[in-house]
PyMOL commands that place a pseudoatom at each C-alpha (Angstrom):
pseudoatom trace, name=CA, resn=MET, resi=1, chain=A, elem=C, hetatm=0, pos=[7.972, -25.688, -43.290]
pseudoatom trace, name=CA, resn=LYS, resi=2, chain=A, elem=C, hetatm=0, pos=[8.744, -21.889, -43.224]
pseudoatom trace, name=CA, resn=PHE, resi=3, chain=A, elem=C, hetatm=0, pos=[7.678, -21.573, -46.826]
pseudoatom trace, name=CA, resn=LEU, resi=4, chain=A, elem=C, hetatm=0, pos=[4.428, -23.342, -46.085]
pseudoatom trace, name=CA, resn=ARG, resi=5, chain=A, elem=C, hetatm=0, pos=[3.789, -21.159, -43.150]
pseudoatom trace, name=CA, resn=ARG, resi=6, chain=A, elem=C, hetatm=0, pos=[4.658, -17.897, -45.050]
pseudoatom trace, name=CA, resn=SER, resi=7, chain=A, elem=C, hetatm=0, pos=[2.421, -19.043, -48.053]
pseudoatom trace, name=CA, resn=LEU, resi=8, chain=A, elem=C, hetatm=0, pos=[-0.400, -19.801, -45.670]
pseudoatom trace, name=CA, resn=TRP, resi=9, chain=A, elem=C, hetatm=0, pos=[-0.106, -16.352, -44.184]
pseudoatom trace, name=CA, resn=ALA, resi=10, chain=A, elem=C, hetatm=0, pos=[-0.062, -14.745, -47.786]
pseudoatom trace, name=CA, resn=ILE, resi=11, chain=A, elem=C, hetatm=0, pos=[-3.216, -16.830, -48.717]
pseudoatom trace, name=CA, resn=LEU, resi=12, chain=A, elem=C, hetatm=0, pos=[-5.114, -15.811, -45.515]
pseudoatom trace, name=CA, resn=LEU, resi=13, chain=A, elem=C, hetatm=0, pos=[-4.223, -12.119, -45.924]
pseudoatom trace, name=CA, resn=ILE, resi=14, chain=A, elem=C, hetatm=0, pos=[-5.454, -12.107, -49.600]
pseudoatom trace, name=CA, resn=LEU, resi=15, chain=A, elem=C, hetatm=0, pos=[-8.585, -13.871, -48.653]
pseudoatom trace, name=CA, resn=THR, resi=16, chain=A, elem=C, hetatm=0, pos=[-9.397, -11.641, -45.729]
pseudoatom trace, name=CA, resn=TRP, resi=17, chain=A, elem=C, hetatm=0, pos=[-8.704, -8.656, -47.858]
pseudoatom trace, name=CA, resn=GLN, resi=18, chain=A, elem=C, hetatm=0, pos=[-11.088, -9.898, -50.528]
pseudoatom trace, name=CA, resn=LEU, resi=19, chain=A, elem=C, hetatm=0, pos=[-13.656, -10.565, -47.799]
pseudoatom trace, name=CA, resn=ALA, resi=20, chain=A, elem=C, hetatm=0, pos=[-13.181, -7.137, -46.403]
pseudoatom trace, name=CA, resn=VAL, resi=21, chain=A, elem=C, hetatm=0, pos=[-13.561, -5.526, -49.873]
pseudoatom trace, name=CA, resn=LEU, resi=22, chain=A, elem=C, hetatm=0, pos=[-16.809, -7.537, -50.414]
pseudoatom trace, name=CA, resn=ILE, resi=23, chain=A, elem=C, hetatm=0, pos=[-18.154, -6.392, -47.141]
pseudoatom trace, name=CA, resn=VAL, resi=24, chain=A, elem=C, hetatm=0, pos=[-17.290, -2.609, -47.875]
pseudoatom trace, name=CA, resn=GLN, resi=25, chain=A, elem=C, hetatm=0, pos=[-18.975, -2.887, -51.306]
pseudoatom trace, name=CA, resn=GLU, resi=26, chain=A, elem=C, hetatm=0, pos=[-22.105, -4.278, -49.670]
pseudoatom trace, name=CA, resn=CYS, resi=27, chain=A, elem=C, hetatm=0, pos=[-22.162, -1.857, -46.849]
pseudoatom trace, name=CA, resn=THR, resi=28, chain=A, elem=C, hetatm=0, pos=[-21.623, 1.298, -49.155]
pseudoatom trace, name=CA, resn=LEU, resi=29, chain=A, elem=C, hetatm=0, pos=[-25.349, 0.922, -50.130]
pseudoatom trace, name=CA, resn=TYR, resi=30, chain=A, elem=C, hetatm=0, pos=[-26.366, 1.541, -46.553]
pseudoatom trace, name=CA, resn=LEU, resi=31, chain=A, elem=C, hetatm=0, pos=[-23.839, 4.379, -45.793]
pseudoatom trace, name=CA, resn=PRO, resi=32, chain=A, elem=C, hetatm=0, pos=[-25.299, 7.991, -45.763]
pseudoatom trace, name=CA, resn=ARG, resi=33, chain=A, elem=C, hetatm=0, pos=[-24.269, 10.010, -48.777]
pseudoatom trace, name=CA, resn=GLY, resi=34, chain=A, elem=C, hetatm=0, pos=[-22.104, 12.569, -46.714]
pseudoatom trace, name=CA, resn=LEU, resi=35, chain=A, elem=C, hetatm=0, pos=[-20.105, 9.633, -45.011]
pseudoatom trace, name=CA, resn=LEU, resi=36, chain=A, elem=C, hetatm=0, pos=[-19.716, 7.904, -48.509]
pseudoatom trace, name=CA, resn=ARG, resi=37, chain=A, elem=C, hetatm=0, pos=[-18.363, 11.165, -49.959]
pseudoatom trace, name=CA, resn=PHE, resi=38, chain=A, elem=C, hetatm=0, pos=[-16.023, 11.690, -46.927]
pseudoatom trace, name=CA, resn=PHE, resi=39, chain=A, elem=C, hetatm=0, pos=[-14.500, 8.235, -47.493]
pseudoatom trace, name=CA, resn=THR, resi=40, chain=A, elem=C, hetatm=0, pos=[-14.152, 8.523, -51.342]
pseudoatom trace, name=CA, resn=GLY, resi=41, chain=A, elem=C, hetatm=0, pos=[-13.731, 12.215, -51.856]
pseudoatom trace, name=CA, resn=SER, resi=42, chain=A, elem=C, hetatm=0, pos=[-10.796, 13.263, -49.545]
pseudoatom trace, name=CA, resn=ALA, resi=43, chain=A, elem=C, hetatm=0, pos=[-7.362, 11.898, -49.205]
pseudoatom trace, name=CA, resn=PHE, resi=44, chain=A, elem=C, hetatm=0, pos=[-7.783, 11.912, -45.393]
pseudoatom trace, name=CA, resn=GLY, resi=45, chain=A, elem=C, hetatm=0, pos=[-10.925, 10.021, -45.711]
pseudoatom trace, name=CA, resn=ARG, resi=46, chain=A, elem=C, hetatm=0, pos=[-9.330, 7.409, -48.038]
pseudoatom trace, name=CA, resn=PHE, resi=47, chain=A, elem=C, hetatm=0, pos=[-6.450, 6.998, -45.605]
pseudoatom trace, name=CA, resn=LEU, resi=48, chain=A, elem=C, hetatm=0, pos=[-8.801, 6.375, -42.687]
pseudoatom trace, name=CA, resn=PHE, resi=49, chain=A, elem=C, hetatm=0, pos=[-10.831, 3.788, -44.797]
pseudoatom trace, name=CA, resn=GLU, resi=50, chain=A, elem=C, hetatm=0, pos=[-7.774, 1.986, -45.944]
pseudoatom trace, name=CA, resn=LEU, resi=51, chain=A, elem=C, hetatm=0, pos=[-6.279, 2.002, -42.347]
pseudoatom trace, name=CA, resn=PHE, resi=52, chain=A, elem=C, hetatm=0, pos=[-9.627, 0.497, -41.059]
pseudoatom trace, name=CA, resn=LEU, resi=53, chain=A, elem=C, hetatm=0, pos=[-9.666, -2.083, -43.849]
pseudoatom trace, name=CA, resn=ASN, resi=54, chain=A, elem=C, hetatm=0, pos=[-6.015, -3.013, -43.092]
pseudoatom trace, name=CA, resn=LEU, resi=55, chain=A, elem=C, hetatm=0, pos=[-6.590, -3.227, -39.243]
pseudoatom trace, name=CA, resn=ALA, resi=56, chain=A, elem=C, hetatm=0, pos=[-9.730, -5.318, -39.851]
pseudoatom trace, name=CA, resn=ALA, resi=57, chain=A, elem=C, hetatm=0, pos=[-7.815, -7.700, -42.228]
pseudoatom trace, name=CA, resn=LEU, resi=58, chain=A, elem=C, hetatm=0, pos=[-4.924, -8.071, -39.942]
pseudoatom trace, name=CA, resn=GLY, resi=59, chain=A, elem=C, hetatm=0, pos=[-7.318, -8.768, -36.869]
pseudoatom trace, name=CA, resn=ILE, resi=60, chain=A, elem=C, hetatm=0, pos=[-9.064, -11.522, -38.940]
pseudoatom trace, name=CA, resn=VAL, resi=61, chain=A, elem=C, hetatm=0, pos=[-5.746, -12.987, -40.046]
pseudoatom trace, name=CA, resn=TYR, resi=62, chain=A, elem=C, hetatm=0, pos=[-4.364, -12.983, -36.633]
pseudoatom trace, name=CA, resn=GLY, resi=63, chain=A, elem=C, hetatm=0, pos=[-7.409, -14.626, -35.137]
pseudoatom trace, name=CA, resn=LEU, resi=64, chain=A, elem=C, hetatm=0, pos=[-7.297, -17.225, -37.844]
pseudoatom trace, name=CA, resn=GLN, resi=65, chain=A, elem=C, hetatm=0, pos=[-3.687, -17.981, -37.336]
pseudoatom trace, name=CA, resn=ARG, resi=66, chain=A, elem=C, hetatm=0, pos=[-4.215, -18.323, -33.514]
pseudoatom trace, name=CA, resn=GLY, resi=67, chain=A, elem=C, hetatm=0, pos=[-7.112, -20.806, -34.152]
pseudoatom trace, name=CA, resn=ILE, resi=68, chain=A, elem=C, hetatm=0, pos=[-5.113, -22.907, -36.755]
pseudoatom trace, name=CA, resn=GLN, resi=69, chain=A, elem=C, hetatm=0, pos=[-2.095, -22.840, -34.375]
pseudoatom trace, name=CA, resn=ARG, resi=70, chain=A, elem=C, hetatm=0, pos=[-4.486, -24.025, -31.545]
pseudoatom trace, name=CA, resn=LEU, resi=71, chain=A, elem=C, hetatm=0, pos=[-5.825, -26.733, -33.663]
pseudoatom trace, name=CA, resn=TYR, resi=72, chain=A, elem=C, hetatm=0, pos=[-2.432, -27.991, -34.849]
pseudoatom trace, name=CA, resn=LEU, resi=73, chain=A, elem=C, hetatm=0, pos=[-1.119, -28.228, -31.263]
pseudoatom trace, name=CA, resn=GLN, resi=74, chain=A, elem=C, hetatm=0, pos=[-4.250, -30.017, -30.228]
pseudoatom trace, name=CA, resn=SER, resi=75, chain=A, elem=C, hetatm=0, pos=[-3.577, -32.438, -33.038]
pseudoatom trace, name=CA, resn=LYS, resi=76, chain=A, elem=C, hetatm=0, pos=[-0.174, -33.055, -31.734]
pseudoatom trace, name=CA, resn=GLY, resi=77, chain=A, elem=C, hetatm=0, pos=[-1.459, -33.680, -28.246]
pseudoatom trace, name=CA, resn=GLN, resi=78, chain=A, elem=C, hetatm=0, pos=[-0.303, -30.375, -26.845]
pseudoatom trace, name=CA, resn=ASN, resi=79, chain=A, elem=C, hetatm=0, pos=[-2.469, -27.589, -25.166]
pseudoatom trace, name=CA, resn=GLY, resi=80, chain=A, elem=C, hetatm=0, pos=[-0.407, -24.786, -26.370]
pseudoatom trace, name=CA, resn=PRO, resi=81, chain=A, elem=C, hetatm=0, pos=[2.610, -22.959, -25.045]
pseudoatom trace, name=CA, resn=VAL, resi=82, chain=A, elem=C, hetatm=0, pos=[3.250, -23.660, -21.461]
pseudoatom trace, name=CA, resn=PRO, resi=83, chain=A, elem=C, hetatm=0, pos=[3.391, -20.310, -19.503]
pseudoatom trace, name=CA, resn=THR, resi=84, chain=A, elem=C, hetatm=0, pos=[6.618, -19.865, -17.425]
pseudoatom trace, name=CA, resn=PRO, resi=85, chain=A, elem=C, hetatm=0, pos=[5.688, -19.466, -13.732]
pseudoatom trace, name=CA, resn=ARG, resi=86, chain=A, elem=C, hetatm=0, pos=[6.658, -16.251, -12.316]
pseudoatom trace, name=CA, resn=PRO, resi=87, chain=A, elem=C, hetatm=0, pos=[9.219, -16.588, -9.485]
pseudoatom trace, name=CA, resn=GLN, resi=88, chain=A, elem=C, hetatm=0, pos=[7.440, -16.399, -6.192]
pseudoatom trace, name=CA, resn=ARG, resi=89, chain=A, elem=C, hetatm=0, pos=[8.958, -13.851, -3.675]
pseudoatom trace, name=CA, resn=GLU, resi=90, chain=A, elem=C, hetatm=0, pos=[9.456, -15.356, -0.270]
pseudoatom trace, name=CA, resn=PRO, resi=91, chain=A, elem=C, hetatm=0, pos=[7.765, -13.370, 2.588]
pseudoatom trace, name=CA, resn=PRO, resi=92, chain=A, elem=C, hetatm=0, pos=[10.170, -11.576, 4.665]
pseudoatom trace, name=CA, resn=ALA, resi=93, chain=A, elem=C, hetatm=0, pos=[11.520, -13.337, 7.687]
pseudoatom trace, name=CA, resn=GLN, resi=94, chain=A, elem=C, hetatm=0, pos=[9.831, -12.594, 10.970]
pseudoatom trace, name=CA, resn=ARG, resi=95, chain=A, elem=C, hetatm=0, pos=[11.661, -11.828, 14.109]
pseudoatom trace, name=CA, resn=THR, resi=96, chain=A, elem=C, hetatm=0, pos=[10.564, -12.399, 17.631]
pseudoatom trace, name=CA, resn=VAL, resi=97, chain=A, elem=C, hetatm=0, pos=[12.527, -10.590, 20.244]
pseudoatom trace, name=CA, resn=PRO, resi=98, chain=A, elem=C, hetatm=0, pos=[11.945, -9.452, 23.827]
pseudoatom trace, name=CA, resn=ALA, resi=99, chain=A, elem=C, hetatm=0, pos=[10.905, -5.938, 23.931]
pseudoatom trace, name=CA, resn=ALA, resi=100, chain=A, elem=C, hetatm=0, pos=[9.235, -3.172, 25.883]
pseudoatom trace, name=CA, resn=VAL, resi=101, chain=A, elem=C, hetatm=0, pos=[6.735, -0.611, 24.803]
pseudoatom trace, name=CA, resn=THR, resi=102, chain=A, elem=C, hetatm=0, pos=[8.475, 3.031, 25.092]
pseudoatom trace, name=CA, resn=GLY, resi=103, chain=A, elem=C, hetatm=0, pos=[5.934, 5.226, 23.554]
pseudoatom trace, name=CA, resn=LYS, resi=104, chain=A, elem=C, hetatm=0, pos=[2.779, 5.813, 21.450]
pseudoatom trace, name=CA, resn=ARG, resi=105, chain=A, elem=C, hetatm=0, pos=[2.100, 8.309, 18.840]
pseudoatom trace, name=CA, resn=THR, resi=106, chain=A, elem=C, hetatm=0, pos=[-0.865, 9.218, 16.425]
pseudoatom trace, name=CA, resn=LYS, resi=107, chain=A, elem=C, hetatm=0, pos=[-0.311, 10.813, 13.124]
pseudoatom trace, name=CA, resn=THR, resi=108, chain=A, elem=C, hetatm=0, pos=[-2.961, 12.916, 11.388]
pseudoatom trace, name=CA, resn=MET, resi=109, chain=A, elem=C, hetatm=0, pos=[-3.080, 13.213, 7.703]
pseudoatom trace, name=CA, resn=GLN, resi=110, chain=A, elem=C, hetatm=0, pos=[-5.615, 15.575, 6.104]
pseudoatom trace, name=CA, resn=ARG, resi=111, chain=A, elem=C, hetatm=0, pos=[-6.225, 15.451, 2.403]
pseudoatom trace, name=CA, resn=PRO, resi=112, chain=A, elem=C, hetatm=0, pos=[-8.196, 18.112, 0.667]
pseudoatom trace, name=CA, resn=ARG, resi=113, chain=A, elem=C, hetatm=0, pos=[-11.966, 17.599, 0.713]
pseudoatom trace, name=CA, resn=SER, resi=114, chain=A, elem=C, hetatm=0, pos=[-11.781, 14.388, 2.945]
pseudoatom trace, name=CA, resn=ARG, resi=115, chain=A, elem=C, hetatm=0, pos=[-11.858, 13.350, 6.458]
pseudoatom trace, name=CA, resn=PRO, resi=116, chain=A, elem=C, hetatm=0, pos=[-8.611, 13.269, 8.509]
pseudoatom trace, name=CA, resn=GLU, resi=117, chain=A, elem=C, hetatm=0, pos=[-6.925, 9.910, 8.577]
pseudoatom trace, name=CA, resn=LEU, resi=118, chain=A, elem=C, hetatm=0, pos=[-5.207, 8.698, 11.729]
pseudoatom trace, name=CA, resn=SER, resi=119, chain=A, elem=C, hetatm=0, pos=[-2.208, 6.373, 11.946]
pseudoatom trace, name=CA, resn=TYR, resi=120, chain=A, elem=C, hetatm=0, pos=[-0.984, 4.754, 15.067]
pseudoatom trace, name=CA, resn=HIS, resi=121, chain=A, elem=C, hetatm=0, pos=[2.488, 4.031, 15.899]
pseudoatom trace, name=CA, resn=ILE, resi=122, chain=A, elem=C, hetatm=0, pos=[4.137, 2.315, 18.846]
pseudoatom trace, name=CA, resn=GLY, resi=123, chain=A, elem=C, hetatm=0, pos=[7.818, 2.515, 19.927]
pseudoatom trace, name=CA, resn=PHE, resi=124, chain=A, elem=C, hetatm=0, pos=[9.578, -0.668, 21.171]
pseudoatom trace, name=CA, resn=ARG, resi=125, chain=A, elem=C, hetatm=0, pos=[12.944, -0.998, 22.826]
pseudoatom trace, name=CA, resn=LEU, resi=126, chain=A, elem=C, hetatm=0, pos=[14.429, -4.277, 21.852]
pseudoatom trace, name=CA, resn=ALA, resi=127, chain=A, elem=C, hetatm=0, pos=[16.600, -6.405, 24.104]
pseudoatom trace, name=CA, resn=ASP, resi=128, chain=A, elem=C, hetatm=0, pos=[19.755, -5.063, 22.296]
pseudoatom trace, name=CA, resn=GLY, resi=129, chain=A, elem=C, hetatm=0, pos=[18.917, -1.442, 23.096]
pseudoatom trace, name=CA, resn=GLN, resi=130, chain=A, elem=C, hetatm=0, pos=[17.646, -0.499, 19.647]
pseudoatom trace, name=CA, resn=GLU, resi=131, chain=A, elem=C, hetatm=0, pos=[14.328, 1.455, 19.435]
pseudoatom trace, name=CA, resn=VAL, resi=132, chain=A, elem=C, hetatm=0, pos=[11.947, 0.600, 16.696]
pseudoatom trace, name=CA, resn=TRP, resi=133, chain=A, elem=C, hetatm=0, pos=[8.794, 2.537, 15.787]
pseudoatom trace, name=CA, resn=LEU, resi=134, chain=A, elem=C, hetatm=0, pos=[6.175, 0.332, 13.975]
pseudoatom trace, name=CA, resn=SER, resi=135, chain=A, elem=C, hetatm=0, pos=[2.656, 1.226, 12.641]
pseudoatom trace, name=CA, resn=VAL, resi=136, chain=A, elem=C, hetatm=0, pos=[-0.092, -0.720, 14.234]
pseudoatom trace, name=CA, resn=ARG, resi=137, chain=A, elem=C, hetatm=0, pos=[-4.087, -0.841, 13.961]
pseudoatom trace, name=CA, resn=GLN, resi=138, chain=A, elem=C, hetatm=0, pos=[-6.188, 0.995, 16.320]
pseudoatom trace, name=CA, resn=PRO, resi=139, chain=A, elem=C, hetatm=0, pos=[-7.077, -2.140, 18.559]
pseudoatom trace, name=CA, resn=GLU, resi=140, chain=A, elem=C, hetatm=0, pos=[-3.508, -2.876, 19.091]
pseudoatom trace, name=CA, resn=TYR, resi=141, chain=A, elem=C, hetatm=0, pos=[-2.765, 0.687, 19.908]
pseudoatom trace, name=CA, resn=ARG, resi=142, chain=A, elem=C, hetatm=0, pos=[-5.460, 0.740, 22.566]
pseudoatom trace, name=CA, resn=ARG, resi=143, chain=A, elem=C, hetatm=0, pos=[-4.450, -2.682, 23.956]
pseudoatom trace, name=CA, resn=LEU, resi=144, chain=A, elem=C, hetatm=0, pos=[-0.786, -1.706, 24.639]
pseudoatom trace, name=CA, resn=SER, resi=145, chain=A, elem=C, hetatm=0, pos=[0.503, 0.881, 26.956]
pseudoatom trace, name=CA, resn=GLU, resi=146, chain=A, elem=C, hetatm=0, pos=[3.925, 2.304, 27.875]
pseudoatom trace, name=CA, resn=GLY, resi=147, chain=A, elem=C, hetatm=0, pos=[5.928, 0.059, 29.969]
pseudoatom trace, name=CA, resn=ASP, resi=148, chain=A, elem=C, hetatm=0, pos=[4.449, -3.206, 28.747]
pseudoatom trace, name=CA, resn=GLN, resi=149, chain=A, elem=C, hetatm=0, pos=[7.016, -5.956, 28.333]
pseudoatom trace, name=CA, resn=GLY, resi=150, chain=A, elem=C, hetatm=0, pos=[6.827, -9.057, 26.285]
pseudoatom trace, name=CA, resn=GLN, resi=151, chain=A, elem=C, hetatm=0, pos=[7.727, -10.706, 22.976]
pseudoatom trace, name=CA, resn=LEU, resi=152, chain=A, elem=C, hetatm=0, pos=[7.532, -8.439, 19.805]
pseudoatom trace, name=CA, resn=THR, resi=153, chain=A, elem=C, hetatm=0, pos=[7.177, -10.179, 16.591]
pseudoatom trace, name=CA, resn=PHE, resi=154, chain=A, elem=C, hetatm=0, pos=[7.877, -8.010, 13.441]
pseudoatom trace, name=CA, resn=ARG, resi=155, chain=A, elem=C, hetatm=0, pos=[9.482, -8.042, 9.984]
pseudoatom trace, name=CA, resn=PRO, resi=156, chain=A, elem=C, hetatm=0, pos=[12.771, -6.234, 10.227]
pseudoatom trace, name=CA, resn=GLU, resi=157, chain=A, elem=C, hetatm=0, pos=[14.528, -7.051, 7.052]
pseudoatom trace, name=CA, resn=ALA, resi=158, chain=A, elem=C, hetatm=0, pos=[11.566, -6.124, 4.724]
pseudoatom trace, name=CA, resn=PRO, resi=159, chain=A, elem=C, hetatm=0, pos=[11.497, -3.012, 2.668]
pseudoatom trace, name=CA, resn=LEU, resi=160, chain=A, elem=C, hetatm=0, pos=[9.813, -0.125, 4.509]
pseudoatom trace, name=CA, resn=PRO, resi=161, chain=A, elem=C, hetatm=0, pos=[6.168, -0.631, 3.514]
pseudoatom trace, name=CA, resn=GLU, resi=162, chain=A, elem=C, hetatm=0, pos=[6.396, -4.210, 4.605]
pseudoatom trace, name=CA, resn=ARG, resi=163, chain=A, elem=C, hetatm=0, pos=[8.542, -3.701, 7.739]
pseudoatom trace, name=CA, resn=ARG, resi=164, chain=A, elem=C, hetatm=0, pos=[5.743, -4.015, 10.106]
pseudoatom trace, name=CA, resn=TYR, resi=165, chain=A, elem=C, hetatm=0, pos=[4.316, -5.000, 13.266]
pseudoatom trace, name=CA, resn=VAL, resi=166, chain=A, elem=C, hetatm=0, pos=[3.134, -8.647, 13.538]
pseudoatom trace, name=CA, resn=SER, resi=167, chain=A, elem=C, hetatm=0, pos=[2.294, -9.128, 17.118]
pseudoatom trace, name=CA, resn=PHE, resi=168, chain=A, elem=C, hetatm=0, pos=[3.192, -8.315, 20.666]
pseudoatom trace, name=CA, resn=LEU, resi=169, chain=A, elem=C, hetatm=0, pos=[2.685, -10.899, 23.357]
pseudoatom trace, name=CA, resn=ARG, resi=170, chain=A, elem=C, hetatm=0, pos=[2.791, -9.403, 26.828]
pseudoatom trace, name=CA, resn=ASP, resi=171, chain=A, elem=C, hetatm=0, pos=[4.647, -11.440, 29.597]
pseudoatom trace, name=CA, resn=GLY, resi=172, chain=A, elem=C, hetatm=0, pos=[1.994, -13.651, 31.158]
pseudoatom trace, name=CA, resn=GLU, resi=173, chain=A, elem=C, hetatm=0, pos=[-0.424, -13.557, 28.104]
pseudoatom trace, name=CA, resn=GLY, resi=174, chain=A, elem=C, hetatm=0, pos=[-1.200, -16.761, 26.413]
pseudoatom trace, name=CA, resn=VAL, resi=175, chain=A, elem=C, hetatm=0, pos=[-2.473, -15.339, 22.947]
pseudoatom trace, name=CA, resn=SER, resi=176, chain=A, elem=C, hetatm=0, pos=[-1.667, -12.120, 21.106]
pseudoatom trace, name=CA, resn=GLY, resi=177, chain=A, elem=C, hetatm=0, pos=[-4.443, -9.666, 20.795]
pseudoatom trace, name=CA, resn=LEU, resi=178, chain=A, elem=C, hetatm=0, pos=[-4.593, -9.411, 17.013]
for i in range(1, 178): cmd.bond("trace and resi %d" % i, "trace and resi %d" % (i + 1))
show_as sticks, trace
zoom trace
């Protein structure tokens, strides 16, 4: 089987090379004289010409090989190689804890030739005494005020860009203000 496959490759390569030579012979009639002189007169021109021919031939052979392989697999009742699925990363676990809002901050970032960008951060004191500062969106920043108490839901174990605020349900509220 390997011999048959290699000989098929060799036959396809020879045929595509012959086809490329025929196409070039036909196209030389239509090339401007200066371009024809460049490709036939200088060593660099011949190198570029042969490189182009080889790449064209290999592209044709590769396409033919893929087509033949696809036809072969279809005749066997297969659709082709089955892609292996990427392992899906589980989303970080969320944690809901009693907390109180301890502070609010805004951070301004100015890039050259652009408008300033504001980011909003709120500090929460968790039930175990730990203080956590989380980035929030502007509506949440406006909705919460220092001293608010309730249930904070956030992702504590995620890497820093994903460690973020999910919601804060004040005591007595039925729905979070997302």
